[in-house]
N, C-alpha and C positions, 0 to 999 in steps of 0.2 A: 822048377826050374833048371835045366842042366845042358844050355847051350855049349857050343864050343868056343873055348875063349879066343880061337884064333879066327870065327867067323864074325861078320857083324851082326850085330842084333838091334832091332828097330823098338823103340817103347812100346808098339801095338802088339809084340811079342810077349810083354809082360803082363801079369795078373796085376789086378786094381793095387794090392798092397806093394808089389815090387816097383810100380811106376809112381807111387806115392814116397817111396824111401828115395829114390833116384831123384825125382823131382825136388823132394824138401834138401838132400845133400845137396845138388846143384845150386839151390837157392841160397842156404845157408853157408854152403862154403864161398859164397861171394859175398859173405858178410850181410845179407839181406833178411830181413823177415818181410813175408808177403802174407797180405790178408788172404789170396786164393789158397796158398798153401795152408793156412790154418783152417781154412773152411773145408779144405778136402781131409785135413786130419779130423774135423767134426764127423764128416759123411763116412769115414772109414773106420772111426774108432769110438764114436758114440760117447758115451760118458766119460772115456779114458783120454779123449783128445787131448786135452791139456797137458797130462803126464806124458802122453806119448810124444808131444811135439817138444815138451821140457827135455825129456830124455834125447830126442834126436839132437837139438841145439847142445845139449852138454857132450853128447858124443861127438859131434863135428869139430866142438871146441877143443877137447881133449885130444882129438886125433891130430889138430893142427897145434898143439902144445908138444906132444910127445914124436909126434912123426919127425923123420929125417929128411923127408922126401915130399917133392908135390904129388897130389894125388891128381892123376890125368882124369879129368872129368868134363864133360861138355857144358856149355852153356844151358841154362834153364830150358831155352827153346827146340833145342837140338833134338831130332827124332832117336839119332843113333846114340846106343848104349856104350860107352867106352869099356874097355877091359879092366879098369882098376874099379867101375861102378859093378861090372858083375863079380867080382871079388867081394866089393861091400855086400851085395845081394847074398851072396855065398855065406858072410860072416853073421849076417841076419839069420840066415837059415840054420846056421850052426847053433846059433843062441836059443832059436825056437826049439831046435831037437834036444837042447840040453848038451851038447857035445862040445865040453871044453878044449879038449885037445885040438879039434877040430876049428873052433874058434879062435884059439890062439895062433895056429898055424896062419889064417888069414889075416888076423890082425897084425901079426909081426910082417907079413908081406906089405899091407898097406902102410904100416909105420915104419917100416924098413929098420925094424929093430931087433 
């Protein structure tokens, strides 16, 4: 995914994995755990679903602890992806690509550190 950060992006434009990350982030950032999100992790992650969901919970919790600003995110049902949510997807992409410099840059942006 490489959309322009200044153009609106719709959830329908995302891959399943990207959609799941945004949906889970929105839900967990609101302090909720949702059975539907857990089921989506089971569908998308198979045997690793519990570990992936737990990792996401820890990530959101740690971001809220170390972050110095509020992350701009839409409510769970909103079809538009916010700019910070796109940065979040880039952060996950950097982690998957094993690119620590890019990961750190995106994390610093989100955490304002």
